[in-house]
N, C-alpha and C positions, 0 to 999 in steps of 0.2 A: 302692811302694806299701804295702807293711807297714808302712813306717817311717812313715809319714803317719797310718795308723790307728793307729798305736801312741802317736803324739804327740796325737792328737786323743782316745782313751782317757784318757790320761794328765792329760790339760786338763779333760776331765769329772769325774775322780775327785778332781784338787783344788779344782775348783769347788764339788762336792758337799761336799767337806770343810768347804769355808769356808763354804757355807750352813748347813752341823751347827753351827760353830762360833757362827754368827750366831744362830742359834735358841736355843742354849744360854745365850748370853750374856743375850738378851732374858727368858728364862726367869729365870735369877737375878737380873737387874734387877728383875722382877716379884716374886719370890719375897720379896726383902727388906724392901719395906715391908709386905707382907702378913704376915710373919711378926712384925715390930713392932707392926701394928695389933693381931694376935692376941695378943701380949704385953701390949700396953696394956688389950685388951679384959677379961684374965684377972686384972690387978690387979698384973702384976710390973714 
């Protein structure tokens, strides 16, 4: 019984880590065009 609970916890942690990775990639992908736009607006 304890082994099953450990596996479920491990699966939940890896899923949470994967969701964090996806959020980080989405934020990075949104930030690049935003910074390019700010640079163009500032005249660089």
